[in-house]
N, C-alpha and C positions, 0 to 999 in steps of 0.2 A: 382472474384477469389482473387483479392487483399485484399478485406475486410475479406474474409475467412482466408487468410494467416495471416493477422494481428491479428485476433481473436484467431486462433488456433495454430499458430506458423509456422515457416519456417523450412524446412528440410535442415540441414547444414552438416550432416555427419562429425561432428568434436568432438573429445574427447569421453567421456562416454555418453553424451546425443546427440541424433540425432535431437532433436527439439529445436529451439530457440524461446522462448516465449517472446514477447514484453510486454505482460500483464499477470499478475499472480493473483491468488486468485480464489475465487469461483464465479460462474455465478451471475451477477448483483452486484458484488462487486469487479470487476477486477480493478487493479491498475497497473500503469507502473512498469515494472521490475526494480529492484534496481541494476542490473548489470551496473557497471560503463562503461564497454566497449560498451554496448548497448546504454546507455544514451549519450555517446559521439558521436555516429555515427548513429545508426538506427532510433532513434526517430525523427530526422529531416526528414528522408525519410518517416517514418510512418505518420508524420503530413501532409506531402505533399499528400500522398495517401488518407488520410481521407478527407482533404480539396478538392482534385480533385473529389472524389466521391460525396461529399456534393454539390459542385458547379454544377456538372453535373446531379444532381438528381438521383444519384446511390444509391446502398444499404448503409445503415448506419452501423456503428460499434455498436453492441449491447452488453450489459452486463457490461458496465463500472459502477464503484461505483458512487453514487450520489455525493460523496465528490469530486471525480476527475472531474465530469461534472461541478460542481460548480466552481472548480479552473480553468477549461478551459474557462468558460463563464465570470466569475467575477474576477478571479485572486486575490481573497481576502482571505488570510489565516486566518484572524481574525473572519470571519463570517461562515466559512465552518463547517458543522456538520459531524463528523466522527463516524461511527458505529464500534463496535467490529468486526463484520463480514467483514469489509473492510481490516482488517489486514491479509495479505496473509500467513505469516509464523505462523503455528499453535503453535509452541513453544512460540513465542513471544506473540501470542494472549492469550494463557493460562496463561502466566505470568502476563499480563496486567489485565486479567479477575479477578485475585485474589484481585485486588484493588477495584473492583466494589462492592458497597454496604458496609455494616459494618461487614464484615467477620473478624473473629479472624485469624491472621497470625502466622504460626509457624516460628521458627527461620530460617528453610530452605527456606520457602517461602519468608521471608524478605531478605535473602541473594540473592535469585534469582532475586527479584525485584530490589534490590540495585545494583546488577551487571549490569542489563539492564539499569537502570537509570544513573549510573555513566558512562557507555560506551557511553551514549548520552549526557553527560555533564549536567545531572540533579541531584538534591540533593537526598540523600537516603530517604527512606520512614520513616515517623514518624506519630504519631497519629493525628497531626495537618494538615498534607499535603496530606493525602491519596487521597481525591477526586481530588485535584489539580494535583497531580502526575499522577493519572489515566488519566485525560484529556491530560496532556502533553505527556505521553508515547503513548497514542492512536494517537494523532495528529502527533507525530514524526514517528510512524510506518507506517502511511499511506501517509502523505503529505511530510514528511522529514524535 
């Protein structure tokens, strides 16, 4: 039951949302929630629940992103491979996707990308840094 609650959320009856999700995103690309309140409190308990289940040969937590599993096992930010599907926020995902490949960017698309990049202390997009910025935005959106 604990692993099911971790995977699909807790019923909290607070505010507009009745479910508190510790992991967000699509199946097999779940990443920890970016909620600062959850990060400060519930992830320690969640880690203990996952560890207890693992040590007692209980059910596993399924559906995590391979990037998150890599971070849990290796704790190495430099070698983690992040996929676009790992980005849980669809608006951010579509903004990052615009940098993938050699697509021509409109001024509005450049503005959207620059707003995201600057909000994460990254430089604005240019012809020389498209691929690098794509990787940096992708990494920041998933790993932080």
